matplotlib code that plots the C-alpha trace (Angstrom):
import matplotlib.pyplot as plt

x = [-10.1, -8.1, -5.0, -1.5, 0.6, 4.1, 5.8, 3.9, 4.5, 6.4, 8.2, 10.0, 10.3, 12.2, 14.6, 15.4, 15.9, 18.3, 20.1, 20.5, 22.0, 24.6, 25.5, 25.8, 27.9, 30.2, 30.6, 31.5, 34.0, 35.4, 35.7, 37.6, 40.0, 40.7, 41.4, 43.5, 45.5, 46.2, 47.3, 49.4, 51.3, 51.5, 53.3, 55.4, 56.6, 57.4, 59.5, 61.4, 62.0, 63.1, 65.7, 67.4, 67.1, 68.6, 71.8, 71.8, 71.9, 74.6, 76.8, 75.9, 76.8, 80.1, 80.8, 79.5, 81.8, 84.7, 88.0, 89.2, 92.7, 93.7, 93.4, 90.1, 86.8, 84.7, 81.8, 79.3, 80.8, 81.0, 77.5, 76.5, 78.4, 76.7, 73.3, 73.7, 74.2, 71.0, 68.8, 66.2, 63.2, 60.9, 62.8, 62.1, 64.6, 66.7, 68.1, 70.7, 70.1, 72.4, 71.2, 73.0, 72.1, 69.0, 71.0, 70.5, 74.0, 73.1, 70.1, 70.1, 68.1, 70.6, 67.8, 67.5, 71.2, 70.7, 69.0, 72.4, 73.4, 69.8, 67.9, 65.1, 61.6, 60.0, 58.5, 58.8, 62.6, 62.8, 60.4, 62.5, 65.7, 64.3, 62.2, 65.0, 62.2, 61.1, 58.4, 56.6, 53.2, 51.6, 51.3, 50.2, 52.9, 51.9, 55.2, 55.0, 53.0, 49.0, 48.7, 48.7, 50.4, 50.7, 54.2, 55.4, 57.8, 60.1, 62.4, 64.9, 67.4, 71.0, 72.5, 76.2, 77.5, 73.8, 73.2, 71.4, 73.6, 71.1, 68.2, 67.8, 64.5, 63.3, 60.2, 59.2, 56.7, 53.6, 51.1, 51.7, 50.4, 46.9, 47.1, 47.2, 44.2, 42.2, 42.8, 42.1, 38.8, 37.9, 38.4, 36.2, 33.5, 33.5, 33.3, 30.7, 28.4, 28.6, 28.0, 24.9, 23.7, 24.0, 22.5, 19.4, 18.7, 19.2, 16.7, 14.3, 14.4, 14.3, 11.1, 9.3, 9.5, 8.3, 5.6, 3.8, 2.7, 1.7, -0.4, -2.2, -2.8, -4.2, -6.7, -7.8, -8.5, -10.7, -12.6, -12.8, -14.6, -17.4, -17.9, -16.2, -14.0, -13.4, -10.6, -7.0, -3.8, -1.2, 2.0, 5.3, 8.0, 8.5, 10.2, 9.0, 6.5, 5.2, 4.7, 3.0, 0.7, -0.1, -0.4, -3.0, -5.0, -5.4, -6.4, -9.0, -10.4, -10.4, -12.0, -14.8, -15.3, -15.0, -17.7, -20.1, -19.5, -19.7, -23.3, -23.1, -20.2, -22.5, -24.8, -22.3, -21.1, -24.5, -24.7, -21.4, -22.5, -26.1, -24.4, -21.5, -21.6, -20.7, -23.2, -22.7, -24.6, -24.0, -25.5, -25.5, -23.6, -26.5, -26.3, -29.5, -29.4, -29.0, -28.1, -28.1, -27.5, -29.4, -26.5, -26.9, -30.8, -30.8, -28.2, -30.1, -33.6, -35.1, -36.4, -34.5, -37.6, -38.3, -34.7, -34.1, -33.7, -33.7, -30.9, -28.0, -27.3, -30.9, -30.7, -27.5, -29.0, -26.0, -27.9, -27.0, -23.3, -22.5, -23.8, -23.4, -20.5, -18.5, -19.1, -17.4, -14.2, -14.4, -11.0, -11.8, -14.2, -17.6, -19.0, -22.7, -24.5, -28.0, -28.3, -31.6, -32.7, -32.9, -30.1, -26.5, -25.7, -22.4, -21.4, -18.5, -19.0, -16.0, -16.7, -15.2, -15.8, -16.7, -14.6, -13.7, -10.0, -11.3, -12.1, -16.0, -17.8, -20.4, -21.2, -20.3, -19.7, -20.4, -19.2, -20.8, -19.0, -20.6, -18.1, -20.4, -18.3, -15.1, -16.2, -17.6, -13.9, -12.2, -14.3, -13.7, -10.1, -10.0, -12.2, -9.8, -6.6, -7.9, -9.3, -5.8, -4.0, -6.4, -6.0, -2.2, -1.8, -3.8, -1.6, 1.5, 0.5, -0.2, 3.1, 5.1, 3.4, 4.3, 8.0, 8.4, 7.2, 9.8, 12.6, 11.9, 12.5, 9.3, 11.0, 12.8, 9.0, 8.6, 4.9, 4.3, 7.0, 5.4, 2.0, 3.5, 5.6, 2.3, 0.2, 3.1, 3.0, -0.5, -0.8, 2.1, 0.3, -2.7, -0.9, 0.6, -3.0, -3.9, -1.0, -1.6, -5.3, -4.5, -1.9, -4.6, -7.2, -4.5, -3.5, -7.4, -7.6, -4.9, -6.4, -4.1, -5.3, -5.9, -7.2, -6.1, -9.3, -9.8, -12.8, -13.7, -16.3, -17.8, -19.8, -16.5, -14.7, -17.2, -17.6, -13.8, -13.5, -16.3, -14.5, -11.2, -13.1, -15.1, -11.8, -10.3, -13.0, -12.4, -16.0, -19.5, -21.0, -22.7, -22.4, -25.4, -25.0, -27.5, -25.0, -26.1, -24.5, -24.3, -21.5, -21.4, -18.4, -17.7, -14.5, -13.0, -9.9, -9.5, -7.1, -9.1, -12.4, -10.9, -10.1, -13.9, -15.0, -12.5, -13.6, -17.3, -16.7, -14.6, -16.9, -19.9, -17.7, -16.5, -20.4, -22.1, -22.9, -22.0, -24.3, -25.2, -25.7, -23.9, -25.9, -23.9, -26.0, -25.3, -28.1, -28.0, -29.8, -29.8, -26.8, -25.3, -24.7, -25.8, -23.8, -25.0, -23.5, -26.0, -25.2, -27.4, -25.3, -26.5, -27.4, -27.0, -29.1, -31.4, -29.6, -25.9, -26.5, -25.7, -22.3, -20.7, -19.0, -17.1, -13.6, -13.0, -16.8, -17.7, -21.3, -19.6, -16.3, -15.1, -16.0, -14.6, -11.1, -11.1, -11.5, -8.8, -10.7, -9.4, -12.9, -11.4, -12.3, -15.8, -14.4, -12.0, -14.5, -16.5, -13.8, -13.0, -16.4, -17.0, -14.0, -15.3, -18.4, -20.6, -22.6, -22.4, -25.0, -26.3, -29.6, -30.0, -32.2, -31.2, -30.9, -31.6, -28.5, -27.0, -26.8, -24.1, -24.9, -22.5, -23.1, -20.5, -21.2, -22.5, -22.8, -24.6, -23.2, -19.8, -20.8, -21.8, -18.8, -17.0, -19.3]
y = [45.3, 47.2, 48.9, 47.4, 49.8, 51.1, 49.3, 46.0, 46.5, 44.0, 47.1, 47.7, 44.0, 43.4, 46.5, 45.6, 41.9, 43.1, 45.5, 42.9, 40.4, 42.7, 43.6, 40.1, 39.2, 42.3, 41.5, 38.0, 39.2, 41.9, 39.7, 36.9, 39.4, 41.2, 37.9, 36.5, 39.7, 40.3, 36.6, 37.3, 40.3, 38.8, 35.8, 37.8, 39.9, 37.0, 35.4, 38.6, 39.1, 35.3, 35.6, 38.5, 36.8, 33.8, 36.0, 37.7, 34.3, 33.2, 36.4, 36.3, 32.4, 33.3, 36.1, 33.8, 30.8, 32.8, 32.9, 35.9, 37.6, 40.5, 43.2, 41.7, 43.5, 41.8, 39.4, 42.1, 44.7, 42.6, 41.6, 45.3, 46.0, 43.3, 44.6, 48.0, 46.8, 44.9, 47.5, 49.0, 51.1, 48.3, 46.4, 48.1, 46.0, 43.0, 41.3, 38.7, 36.0, 33.7, 30.1, 28.9, 31.8, 33.3, 36.7, 39.5, 40.1, 42.7, 44.8, 47.3, 49.9, 52.4, 53.6, 49.9, 49.4, 49.3, 45.6, 43.8, 41.6, 41.0, 37.5, 38.2, 37.7, 37.0, 33.1, 33.2, 33.3, 30.6, 28.4, 28.8, 27.7, 24.8, 23.7, 24.6, 25.8, 29.3, 31.2, 34.2, 36.0, 39.5, 41.4, 44.9, 47.5, 49.7, 51.5, 53.9, 56.4, 56.6, 55.2, 51.3, 49.5, 45.8, 44.3, 41.1, 39.6, 36.6, 34.6, 32.3, 29.7, 30.2, 26.6, 25.4, 21.9, 20.9, 22.7, 25.8, 28.5, 31.1, 33.2, 36.1, 38.1, 40.5, 42.9, 44.1, 46.7, 45.2, 48.1, 49.6, 46.2, 46.5, 50.3, 49.4, 46.8, 49.8, 51.8, 48.7, 48.2, 51.9, 51.3, 48.5, 50.2, 53.1, 50.9, 48.6, 52.1, 53.4, 50.0, 49.8, 53.3, 52.4, 48.9, 50.3, 52.9, 49.8, 48.0, 50.6, 50.8, 46.8, 46.7, 49.2, 47.0, 43.9, 45.5, 47.8, 44.5, 42.9, 45.8, 46.0, 41.7, 42.7, 45.3, 42.6, 40.0, 42.6, 43.1, 39.0, 39.0, 41.1, 38.7, 40.8, 38.3, 40.8, 43.1, 42.0, 42.6, 45.0, 43.1, 45.8, 43.1, 39.6, 38.5, 36.1, 38.9, 39.5, 35.6, 35.7, 38.4, 36.3, 33.4, 35.5, 36.6, 33.1, 32.2, 34.7, 33.3, 29.6, 30.9, 32.5, 29.1, 26.9, 28.9, 28.4, 24.9, 24.6, 23.6, 20.9, 19.5, 19.8, 17.8, 15.3, 14.9, 14.1, 11.6, 9.9, 10.0, 8.2, 5.6, 5.0, 1.4, 2.8, 4.5, 8.2, 10.8, 14.7, 17.0, 20.9, 22.6, 21.8, 17.9, 17.5, 15.4, 17.1, 14.3, 10.5, 8.1, 4.7, 2.4, 4.4, 4.4, 0.5, -0.4, 1.7, 0.4, 3.8, 6.0, 9.0, 11.2, 10.5, 11.0, 14.5, 17.0, 14.4, 14.4, 12.2, 11.0, 9.7, 7.9, 6.3, 5.4, 6.8, 9.4, 7.7, 7.6, 10.6, 14.4, 15.9, 17.8, 14.7, 13.2, 16.3, 15.7, 11.9, 10.6, 7.0, 4.8, 3.6, 0.6, 0.2, -2.9, -2.9, -6.8, -8.2, -12.0, -13.0, -10.9, -9.9, -6.4, -4.5, -1.2, 1.0, 4.7, 7.2, 10.9, 13.8, 17.4, 20.1, 22.8, 26.2, 27.5, 30.1, 27.0, 27.4, 24.0, 23.7, 20.1, 16.7, 13.8, 10.1, 7.0, 3.9, 0.5, -2.9, -5.0, -7.8, -10.3, -9.0, -9.1, -12.7, -13.6, -11.8, -13.5, -17.0, -16.3, -15.1, -18.2, -20.7, -19.1, -19.5, -23.0, -24.4, -22.3, -24.3, -27.9, -27.3, -26.3, -29.1, -31.8, -29.7, -29.1, -32.7, -33.7, -31.2, -32.4, -36.0, -35.1, -32.9, -35.9, -38.5, -35.8, -35.5, -39.0, -41.0, -42.9, -45.1, -46.4, -49.2, -49.2, -45.2, -44.5, -46.9, -45.0, -41.6, -42.2, -43.8, -40.9, -38.5, -40.6, -40.7, -36.6, -36.4, -38.6, -36.3, -33.1, -34.8, -35.6, -32.0, -30.7, -33.2, -32.0, -28.4, -28.9, -30.9, -28.0, -25.4, -27.3, -27.6, -23.8, -23.0, -21.9, -24.3, -27.3, -30.2, -33.8, -36.9, -38.4, -42.0, -44.0, -46.5, -48.9, -47.2, -50.2, -52.4, -49.6, -48.6, -52.3, -52.2, -49.5, -50.8, -54.3, -52.9, -51.0, -54.3, -56.3, -53.8, -52.8, -53.4, -52.9, -54.6, -52.8, -54.3, -53.1, -53.0, -52.6, -51.3, -51.3, -52.2, -55.4, -53.7, -51.7, -47.8, -46.0, -42.6, -40.3, -39.7, -39.2, -42.6, -41.1, -38.0, -39.9, -42.6, -39.6, -38.5, -41.8, -42.7, -39.6, -40.0, -43.6, -43.0, -40.5, -43.0, -45.7, -43.4, -42.2, -45.7, -47.5, -51.1, -53.2, -50.6, -50.6, -48.6, -48.7, -47.9, -47.0, -46.3, -44.9, -44.0, -40.9, -39.4, -36.8, -38.2, -40.8, -40.8, -42.2, -42.4, -43.5, -43.9, -44.5, -45.0, -42.7, -39.9, -37.7, -34.0, -31.2, -29.7, -26.2, -27.6, -29.9, -27.3, -26.5, -29.9, -29.3, -26.2, -26.3, -27.4, -27.6, -30.2, -31.1, -32.8, -31.2, -33.5, -36.7, -35.9, -34.7, -38.1, -40.1, -38.4, -36.2, -33.0, -31.2, -31.1, -34.7, -33.6, -30.1, -31.8, -34.3, -31.3, -29.6, -32.8, -33.5, -29.9, -30.0, -33.1, -31.1, -32.7, -31.8, -33.1, -32.5, -34.2, -35.4, -36.4, -37.1, -36.3, -39.7, -41.8, -41.3, -39.4, -39.9, -38.1, -37.8, -36.8, -36.9, -37.3, -36.2, -39.2, -39.9, -42.7, -42.2, -42.6, -45.6, -47.5, -46.8, -48.2, -51.2]
z = [-2.7, -0.1, -1.8, -0.6, 1.3, 0.2, 2.9, 2.0, -1.6, -3.7, -5.3, -1.7, -1.1, -4.4, -3.6, 0.1, -1.2, -3.8, -1.8, 1.1, -1.4, -2.6, 1.0, 2.0, -0.7, -0.1, 3.3, 2.7, 0.3, 2.3, 5.5, 3.3, 1.8, 5.0, 6.7, 4.0, 3.6, 7.5, 7.6, 4.4, 6.0, 9.4, 8.1, 5.8, 8.7, 10.8, 8.2, 7.6, 11.1, 11.5, 8.9, 11.0, 14.0, 12.9, 11.5, 15.1, 16.7, 14.6, 15.4, 19.0, 19.5, 18.1, 20.5, 23.4, 22.7, 21.4, 23.5, 24.7, 25.4, 27.7, 24.8, 23.7, 24.3, 26.9, 26.0, 27.0, 25.0, 22.1, 22.5, 22.8, 19.4, 17.7, 18.9, 17.7, 14.1, 14.5, 15.8, 13.1, 13.4, 13.4, 16.4, 19.4, 21.8, 21.5, 24.3, 25.1, 27.7, 29.4, 29.4, 32.6, 34.7, 32.9, 33.5, 30.8, 29.3, 26.8, 25.5, 22.5, 24.3, 25.5, 28.2, 29.8, 30.3, 33.9, 33.7, 32.4, 34.9, 36.4, 36.0, 33.5, 34.9, 31.2, 31.4, 27.5, 27.8, 30.4, 28.2, 25.1, 26.9, 28.9, 25.8, 23.1, 20.7, 19.5, 21.4, 19.9, 20.4, 20.0, 23.1, 24.2, 24.9, 27.8, 27.9, 24.9, 26.5, 26.9, 23.7, 23.8, 20.8, 19.6, 19.4, 18.4, 21.3, 20.2, 22.2, 20.2, 21.9, 21.1, 20.5, 20.5, 19.8, 20.3, 23.9, 24.4, 25.9, 25.8, 24.0, 22.1, 23.3, 20.7, 20.9, 17.2, 16.1, 14.3, 14.9, 11.5, 10.1, 12.0, 10.9, 7.2, 7.7, 9.3, 6.0, 3.7, 5.7, 5.4, 1.5, 1.5, 3.5, 1.4, -1.7, -0.3, 0.6, -3.0, -4.5, -2.4, -3.6, -6.9, -6.5, -4.7, -7.7, -10.1, -8.2, -8.2, -12.0, -12.1, -9.8, -11.5, -14.7, -13.0, -10.7, -13.4, -15.4, -12.4, -11.4, -14.7, -14.2, -10.6, -12.2, -14.8, -12.1, -10.3, -13.6, -14.0, -10.5, -11.8, -15.0, -17.5, -19.5, -22.4, -21.1, -21.7, -20.0, -21.6, -23.2, -22.6, -23.6, -24.7, -21.5, -18.6, -17.4, -20.9, -21.2, -17.8, -19.3, -22.4, -20.3, -18.1, -21.2, -22.2, -18.8, -19.0, -22.4, -20.9, -17.9, -19.8, -21.5, -18.5, -17.0, -19.6, -19.3, -15.3, -15.4, -17.6, -15.6, -12.2, -14.3, -15.3, -11.6, -10.5, -13.1, -11.7, -8.3, -9.1, -11.0, -8.4, -6.8, -3.5, -1.7, -1.4, 1.0, 0.8, 3.5, 3.9, 6.9, 9.3, 8.6, 6.5, 3.5, 0.1, -2.1, -1.7, -4.5, -5.4, -4.2, -0.7, -0.8, -1.2, 1.4, 4.1, 2.7, 2.3, -0.5, -1.9, -1.6, 1.9, 3.4, 1.6, 4.4, 7.2, 9.4, 8.5, 12.1, 12.0, 8.6, 9.6, 13.0, 15.0, 16.9, 20.2, 19.6, 17.4, 16.6, 13.5, 14.7, 16.0, 12.3, 11.1, 13.2, 12.8, 10.9, 11.0, 9.5, 11.5, 11.2, 11.0, 11.6, 9.6, 10.0, 10.3, 11.2, 7.9, 6.3, 7.5, 6.4, 7.7, 6.2, 6.5, 6.5, 5.4, 6.0, 4.2, 5.1, 2.3, 3.6, 1.9, 2.3, 4.8, 7.1, 6.5, 6.6, 3.8, 4.4, 4.7, 2.4, 3.5, 1.4, 2.1, 1.6, 1.7, 3.9, 5.0, 3.2, 4.4, 7.9, 7.7, 6.1, 8.8, 11.6, 10.2, 9.8, 13.6, 14.5, 12.5, 14.1, 17.4, 16.8, 15.3, 18.4, 20.7, 18.9, 19.1, 22.6, 24.2, 23.1, 23.7, 27.1, 27.8, 26.3, 28.3, 31.7, 30.9, 29.6, 32.7, 34.8, 33.2, 33.3, 37.2, 37.6, 36.3, 33.6, 36.2, 37.1, 35.0, 35.4, 34.9, 32.1, 29.4, 29.8, 29.9, 26.6, 24.9, 25.8, 24.5, 21.3, 21.0, 21.5, 18.8, 16.3, 17.0, 16.3, 13.0, 12.0, 12.5, 10.6, 7.7, 7.5, 7.6, 4.9, 2.9, 3.1, 2.2, -1.1, -2.0, -1.2, -3.8, -7.2, -9.0, -7.4, -9.9, -9.5, -11.1, -12.3, -14.0, -14.7, -11.6, -11.1, -8.2, -6.8, -6.8, -5.3, -2.6, -1.4, -1.2, 0.7, 3.2, 3.4, 4.6, 7.5, 8.4, 8.6, 10.9, 13.3, 16.9, 18.2, 18.0, 14.9, 12.1, 8.7, 6.0, 2.5, -0.2, -3.4, -6.8, -8.3, -11.7, -12.8, -12.2, -13.9, -12.8, -13.3, -9.9, -8.4, -6.5, -3.6, -2.9, -2.8, -0.7, 1.9, 1.5, 2.9, 5.1, 7.0, 6.8, 7.8, 10.5, 12.0, 11.7, 13.7, 16.1, 17.3, 16.9, 19.9, 21.0, 18.5, 16.4, 12.6, 9.7, 6.6, 3.3, 0.1, -3.3, -5.7, -9.4, -10.9, -14.2, -13.8, -10.4, -8.0, -4.5, -1.8, 1.9, 5.2, 8.3, 11.8, 15.0, 17.1, 19.5, 16.5, 16.0, 17.0, 14.2, 14.5, 14.2, 11.3, 8.9, 10.6, 10.9, 7.5, 8.8, 9.9, 13.4, 14.3, 16.5, 18.4, 21.2, 21.6, 24.3, 22.9, 19.7, 21.3, 23.4, 20.1, 18.5, 16.0, 14.9, 13.4, 10.0, 8.4, 7.2, 6.1, 3.8, 2.6, 1.7, -0.3, -2.3, -3.1, -4.3, -6.4, -8.0, -8.9, -6.4, -3.1, 0.4, 3.4, 6.3, 7.8, 11.5, 14.2, 17.6, 19.7, 16.8, 14.4, 11.3, 7.7, 5.4, 1.7, -1.0, -4.9, -7.7, -11.6, -13.4, -17.1, -18.6, -22.2, -20.9, -18.7, -21.7, -23.6, -20.7, -20.4]

ax = plt.figure().add_subplot(projection="3d")
ax.plot(x, y, z, "-o")
ax.set_aspect("equal")
plt.show()
């Protein structure tokens, strides 16, 4: 292993980080301290200056409003005397300005007595008099020689009886405050430098106490890579590093035990893969199969021995669409269709790359799931939604057209309006029938669906159902009955069974031609009764006979819709018959007619008890 350079070692990094943390902390503290101290000194200076200015304003105001006699000094002389009394070392100059004419009427600077009587050019003074407020700020004084210093300039209005009669303009030295702050900054910098030196020395000592045990653990790790697990790491102290060393020693022992059991775990893993219900295929880095479990072999209908070392893309049958490199990059599932004429088989393949941390690809794991039933359910769902949408759209479109015509004035036509309204009513009833049928199917699909069974003499019950249709029929169709005269008691839900017979008989009457016959039969067998209804209609093609019990399936869709059918009658009948524990089927000869059969459980012992 390559030796770590000094500038990349954790030793140096630890010292640098430690020193930087201390330096940052010192800088934050220093900035906060200096800023706070500077604000405090400036505030104290301004407050002290303000007190003196307020006293000066009071004295100046008295002299400006004072009535003077012939023997009294002039206003300018009196003001000059007051200014001399307030002149101090930290105040450079004090001026008094008349508020009416903005003329200077006095200055404390003996060298500037020539400006007395002149109009002041200072905007700060004019703003102070006009706005009746103090105006102050720090400015640079360039008149003190080559050295530029900072001064505090302030203008304070003089008020008498609520009116501004003048202003006091003051220039004070503040450079001493900033000089003090420079000295304080030098002290802080020196202290920080000394602290950093001691911190660096302390960091070096601390870093050595940490890096020495780590260096020992590094040596132990190198020995472990050669397969030697007997060496132990020296423990210097019972701190966190010492605990890490003890943990490293425990790790060495456990790693030795784990290495000894690796082969056994590999065998266990192989056993798990072999007994998984999902198919699993593993390949090498070139895409050749190195492992395939029994479920995968059965799904693909191959033997495990023949596919080993074969390309996975050819075994999965995707060589036209994918290469092995494509499968390595494939993030989505791939659907594989292995359906034959006699058996439907749809598989979903998920791919996972076997890859090292370095990015080197060792192979590919493929997991196969049998989703044939899921695909069937999804296809039926899509077909069901499409059928419901179509069945609802047709009457709604018709109703909209007729209602638009009525809204445009057709309601006033006594010949057309009743026909339009009748058509709208017919289409509404058709949608109601469709919704009711869908609700009925939905109830039967629920897992908590229950039947309200009772014992019924089926011979009498069957004849009563047929009589009802015979009395209400409006076409020339003959009913023929082959029903035993003896009592046949069965336990059924009368309402649900009535709906079954209504749907079957209604279909028979719809498709029976004028002058045709409908035959009703009831036959007893050992464990069931067989009920059949036969018509002499157009019949059903042989390939379609098994589909007539599917939801929304209709052989002649145009004729069925014309007759008001929803395509759900026989589907509902099938669900109800199966809920009773019976079976239902159809037999048909195209051009000659169709017979619908269904069975119901029948117990002769129970019948004897009722007899």
